[in-house]
DOKOL-852415 format. One record per residue (C-alpha): x, y, z; residue number from 1; residue in one letter. Coordinates in pm, 1 decimal, decimal comma, padded with zeros to 6 digits. Layout:
<rs>
{{X Y Z} NUM A}
...
</rs>
This chain:
<rs>
{{00470,3 00810,5 01512,6} 1 X}
{{00134,6 00636,4 01474,7} 2 X}
{{00063,4 00651,5 01846,8} 3 X}
{{00159,6 01020,0 01853,4} 4 X}
{{-00085,2 01080,2 01567,6} 5 X}
{{-00350,9 00896,1 01769,0} 6 X}
{{-00287,6 01121,4 02067,6} 7 X}
{{-00324,5 01433,2 01852,6} 8 X}
{{-00636,0 01298,7 01677,5} 9 X}
{{-00793,7 01232,2 02016,5} 10 X}
{{-00810,8 01608,4 02081,3} 11 X}
{{-01025,0 01684,3 01773,6} 12 X}
{{-01391,8 01777,2 01811,6} 13 X}
{{-01623,6 01474,3 01793,0} 14 X}
{{-01963,7 01644,0 01821,3} 15 X}
{{-02183,4 01679,7 01514,7} 16 X}
{{-02264,4 01492,9 01195,9} 17 X}
{{-02120,6 01484,8 00844,2} 18 X}
{{-02332,3 01442,5 00530,0} 19 X}
{{-02185,5 01243,3 00239,6} 20 X}
{{-02335,8 01324,9 -00097,8} 21 X}
{{-02361,9 01064,9 -00378,7} 22 X}
{{-02055,6 01023,4 -00600,0} 23 X}
{{-02218,7 00792,1 -00858,1} 24 X}
{{-02562,8 00738,1 -01009,3} 25 X}
{{-02620,0 00424,3 -00804,0} 26 X}
{{-02509,1 00585,9 -00478,2} 27 X}
{{-02730,1 00747,9 -00213,8} 28 X}
{{-02652,1 01018,9 00043,6} 29 X}
{{-02586,4 00918,5 00401,7} 30 X}
{{-02481,3 01077,5 00728,0} 31 X}
{{-02227,8 00973,0 00986,3} 32 X}
{{-02154,9 01117,1 01328,5} 33 X}
{{-01817,8 01282,5 01383,7} 34 X}
{{-01785,3 01070,4 01694,9} 35 X}
{{-01806,8 00752,1 01488,3} 36 X}
{{-01560,3 00886,0 01231,5} 37 X}
{{-01300,4 00978,0 01492,5} 38 X}
{{-01351,4 00654,3 01685,9} 39 X}
{{-01277,0 00462,0 01366,5} 40 X}
{{-00963,2 00672,2 01309,0} 41 X}
{{-00834,0 00613,8 01661,7} 42 X}
{{-00902,6 00240,6 01632,4} 43 X}
{{-00722,6 00232,3 01297,1} 44 X}
{{-00411,6 00407,3 01434,9} 45 X}
{{-00395,2 00177,6 01738,9} 46 X}
{{-00432,6 -00129,1 01515,8} 47 X}
{{-00158,1 00000,3 01282,7} 48 X}
{{00078,6 00056,6 01575,6} 49 X}
{{00004,1 -00290,8 01712,1} 50 X}
{{00082,5 -00455,7 01378,1} 51 X}
{{00412,8 -00266,4 01354,5} 52 X}
{{00507,7 -00376,9 01707,0} 53 X}
{{00437,0 -00740,7 01620,0} 54 X}
{{00635,9 -00716,7 01294,6} 55 X}
{{00927,8 -00563,8 01484,9} 56 X}
{{00930,7 -00850,9 01736,4} 57 X}
{{00916,6 -01110,1 01455,5} 58 X}
{{01196,0 -00938,2 01260,7} 59 X}
{{01422,2 -00927,8 01566,0} 60 X}
{{01365,9 -01298,9 01623,7} 61 X}
{{01437,9 -01378,3 01258,8} 62 X}
{{01771,0 -01191,4 01280,2} 63 X}
{{01875,2 -01403,4 01578,2} 64 X}
{{01713,0 -01720,1 01433,2} 65 X}
{{01496,8 -01752,6 01742,6} 66 X}
{{01172,0 -01954,9 01715,2} 67 X}
{{00846,5 -01763,3 01682,1} 68 X}
{{00561,8 -01791,7 01928,2} 69 X}
{{00244,2 -01966,2 01812,7} 70 X}
{{00059,4 -01633,2 01802,3} 71 X}
{{00336,0 -01484,6 01585,4} 72 X}
{{00313,4 -01775,9 01340,3} 73 X}
{{-00064,2 -01733,6 01317,0} 74 X}
{{-00010,1 -01359,6 01262,4} 75 X}
{{00219,0 -01424,4 00965,6} 76 X}
{{-00028,1 -01675,6 00823,6} 77 X}
{{-00311,0 -01422,9 00858,1} 78 X}
{{-00167,2 -01159,1 00626,4} 79 X}
{{-00474,2 -01144,0 00399,2} 80 X}
{{-00734,4 -01354,0 00581,4} 81 X}
{{-00760,1 -01424,8 00953,3} 82 X}
{{-00660,9 -01791,2 00986,0} 83 X}
{{-00826,6 -01820,4 01327,6} 84 X}
{{-01169,1 -01719,8 01188,1} 85 X}
{{-01411,1 -01960,6 01022,9} 86 X}
{{-01394,5 -01970,7 00641,7} 87 X}
{{-01724,5 -01858,7 00485,2} 88 X}
{{-01640,4 -01922,4 00120,0} 89 X}
{{-01570,3 -01562,2 00013,9} 90 X}
{{-01282,3 -01320,7 00056,8} 91 X}
{{-01340,7 -01103,8 00364,2} 92 X}
{{-01004,5 -00918,9 00392,9} 93 X}
{{-00996,8 -01000,6 00763,6} 94 X}
{{-00615,9 -01028,3 00782,7} 95 X}
{{-00381,1 -00773,2 00937,4} 96 X}
{{-00248,2 -00636,0 00607,8} 97 X}
{{-00585,6 -00504,4 00478,0} 98 X}
{{-00623,4 -00345,6 00821,6} 99 X}
{{-00325,1 -00120,3 00748,5} 100 X}
{{-00531,7 00066,3 00486,1} 101 X}
{{-00756,0 00338,2 00625,0} 102 X}
{{-01118,0 00322,4 00514,3} 103 X}
{{-01308,2 00649,2 00481,7} 104 X}
{{-01672,2 00664,4 00591,7} 105 X}
{{-01774,9 00598,3 00229,9} 106 X}
{{-01530,9 00310,3 00201,2} 107 X}
{{-01656,8 00161,2 00526,9} 108 X}
{{-02010,2 00183,3 00393,3} 109 X}
{{-01906,1 -00002,9 00077,8} 110 X}
{{-01759,3 -00281,4 00291,5} 111 X}
{{-02076,0 -00305,7 00499,3} 112 X}
{{-02289,2 -00326,6 00184,8} 113 X}
{{-02080,6 -00568,1 -00023,1} 114 X}
{{-01834,5 -00730,9 00222,8} 115 X}
{{-01592,7 -00768,1 -00068,1} 116 X}
{{-01390,6 -00448,9 -00090,3} 117 X}
{{-01053,0 -00345,4 00044,4} 118 X}
{{-00812,9 -00073,4 -00073,4} 119 X}
{{-00534,8 -00328,5 -00015,6} 120 X}
{{-00663,0 -00516,2 -00321,9} 121 X}
{{-00682,4 -00212,7 -00550,6} 122 X}
{{-00451,8 -00160,6 -00850,0} 123 X}
{{-00293,4 00172,5 -00764,8} 124 X}
{{00032,0 00277,4 -00940,3} 125 X}
{{00157,9 00605,2 -00794,9} 126 X}
{{00412,2 00867,9 -00895,1} 127 X}
{{00557,6 01172,8 -00721,1} 128 X}
{{00805,2 01446,2 -00801,9} 129 X}
{{01094,9 01442,4 -00555,7} 130 X}
{{01335,0 01708,5 -00681,2} 131 X}
{{01322,6 02017,7 -00902,6} 132 X}
{{01631,3 02132,3 -01091,6} 133 X}
{{01554,7 02488,2 -01214,5} 134 X}
{{01670,3 02598,0 -01556,7} 135 X}
{{02008,9 02775,6 -01550,0} 136 X}
{{02111,4 02932,9 -01879,1} 137 X}
{{02456,5 03040,5 -01753,0} 138 X}
{{02570,9 02676,8 -01737,4} 139 X}
{{02346,2 02545,9 -02017,9} 140 X}
{{02133,9 02348,3 -01770,1} 141 X}
{{01786,4 02297,5 -01923,7} 142 X}
{{01643,6 02197,8 -01585,9} 143 X}
{{01424,7 01900,4 -01500,2} 144 X}
{{01186,1 01749,1 -01247,0} 145 X}
{{01290,5 01412,0 -01099,8} 146 X}
{{01009,5 01160,1 -01048,0} 147 X}
{{00981,3 00831,0 -00861,1} 148 X}
{{00699,4 00588,7 -00940,0} 149 X}
{{00566,9 00239,8 -00874,3} 150 X}
{{00388,3 00037,3 -01139,2} 151 X}
{{00272,2 -00323,6 -01147,3} 152 X}
{{00371,6 -00571,9 -00880,0} 153 X}
{{00672,1 -00799,5 -00937,4} 154 X}
{{00707,8 -01156,7 -00813,3} 155 X}
{{01012,5 -01177,5 -00585,4} 156 X}
{{01183,9 -01513,0 -00532,6} 157 X}
{{01461,7 -01555,9 -00276,3} 158 X}
{{01671,0 -01867,6 -00210,3} 159 X}
{{01797,1 -01890,1 00148,3} 160 X}
{{02080,3 -02125,9 00248,3} 161 X}
{{02135,1 -02144,2 00623,6} 162 X}
{{02344,1 -02461,4 00611,6} 163 X}
{{02286,0 -02835,5 00564,2} 164 X}
{{01919,7 -02927,4 00594,5} 165 X}
{{01812,1 -02565,0 00627,4} 166 X}
{{01748,2 -02428,3 00278,7} 167 X}
{{01431,6 -02281,6 00131,2} 168 X}
{{01290,8 -02069,6 -00149,8} 169 X}
{{01043,1 -01794,9 -00069,3} 170 X}
{{00815,9 -01606,2 -00310,1} 171 X}
{{00602,9 -01295,9 -00269,1} 172 X}
{{00490,5 -00967,0 -00426,5} 173 X}
{{00709,6 -00654,4 -00432,3} 174 X}
{{00661,5 -00314,1 -00588,9} 175 X}
{{00824,8 -00222,9 -00918,2} 176 X}
{{01025,9 00099,3 -00922,4} 177 X}
{{01076,4 00368,8 -01184,8} 178 X}
{{01285,4 00686,3 -01184,6} 179 X}
{{01268,5 00944,1 -01463,1} 180 X}
{{01307,6 01313,8 -01540,3} 181 X}
{{01066,4 01548,3 -01717,6} 182 X}
{{01095,4 01910,6 -01823,8} 183 X}
{{01158,8 02182,2 -01563,3} 184 X}
{{00787,5 02269,3 -01540,3} 185 X}
{{00630,5 01925,9 -01604,7} 186 X}
{{00500,0 01719,3 -01313,9} 187 X}
{{00329,7 01385,7 -01379,0} 188 X}
{{00000,6 01326,4 -01195,9} 189 X}
{{-00115,9 00990,5 -01062,5} 190 X}
{{-00392,1 00968,4 -01324,3} 191 X}
{{-00142,5 01039,7 -01604,6} 192 X}
{{00096,5 00780,4 -01463,0} 193 X}
{{-00179,5 00517,9 -01441,4} 194 X}
{{-00257,8 00582,8 -01808,4} 195 X}
{{00111,2 00533,6 -01892,9} 196 X}
{{00120,4 00203,6 -01703,1} 197 X}
{{-00195,4 00078,3 -01876,5} 198 X}
{{-00049,9 00169,7 -02216,6} 199 X}
{{00289,2 00016,7 -02121,3} 200 X}
{{00440,8 00357,0 -02193,3} 201 X}
{{00702,0 00324,0 -01921,8} 202 X}
{{01062,2 00441,8 -01883,6} 203 X}
{{01329,5 00174,3 -01840,1} 204 X}
{{01374,0 00066,5 -01482,3} 205 X}
{{01694,5 00189,6 -01311,6} 206 X}
{{02022,8 00030,0 -01410,5} 207 X}
{{02079,3 -00106,6 -01060,1} 208 X}
{{01762,1 -00317,8 -01081,6} 209 X}
{{01901,1 -00522,6 -01372,2} 210 X}
{{02109,5 -00723,9 -01128,9} 211 X}
{{01801,0 -00902,2 -00997,8} 212 X}
{{01515,5 -00844,5 -01245,6} 213 X}
{{01445,2 -01130,8 -01486,7} 214 X}
{{01287,5 -01023,1 -01819,1} 215 X}
{{00939,4 -01160,5 -01869,9} 216 X}
{{00595,1 -01085,5 -02015,3} 217 X}
{{00431,2 -00760,9 -01909,0} 218 X}
{{00063,1 -00755,0 -01821,3} 219 X}
{{-00176,2 -00515,4 -01653,3} 220 X}
{{-00439,1 -00660,0 -01414,6} 221 X}
{{-00788,4 -00677,1 -01560,7} 222 X}
{{-00914,3 -00465,7 -01268,7} 223 X}
{{-00702,3 -00175,1 -01395,9} 224 X}
{{-00945,0 -00122,1 -01681,0} 225 X}
</rs>
């Protein structure tokens, strides 16, 4: 799908320039050629497809318990920062995971100016309406709008037992999940949902998640404020 999108994007006009007006008091206007913008988009799509191909190969080997190649091990170790690059003392987001987030021309400019920004490191709870049940008075159905949302990140811990001498515990971040209904004409926006998450005004998580969720303290990252 990503490569097909690349092929379609390659047919778009690349002649001309785009002017980006300031969005904050400290910002300044700048221009960027359409050729540069589209080149960045094509490069992003090709990089995304390459990462998915590598992840597929690693997953298939894990299912058959086949050893990974050295390059595949380095790839897994370079999720956030490129392990093969020299460490310069600051976070550079040079790993493959930050590369899966598309940077607009303005975002790219921010990276060039500060070298310390990546949308992969941004607190970003999201919500969307997935189904509308219209009101039906004949059957006393008040109607509703079904929503799915993600809030703060959970810490996932998995114990794996593959036999004597081959056991391990793995830990990593996973998204939280919420499902709730609102009135037949009410649709929650992302900004409203973010405000709910900050205020801890959240619906209970689905019943099926109670089989693996462990109750604990709730906190919102400082960056969310």
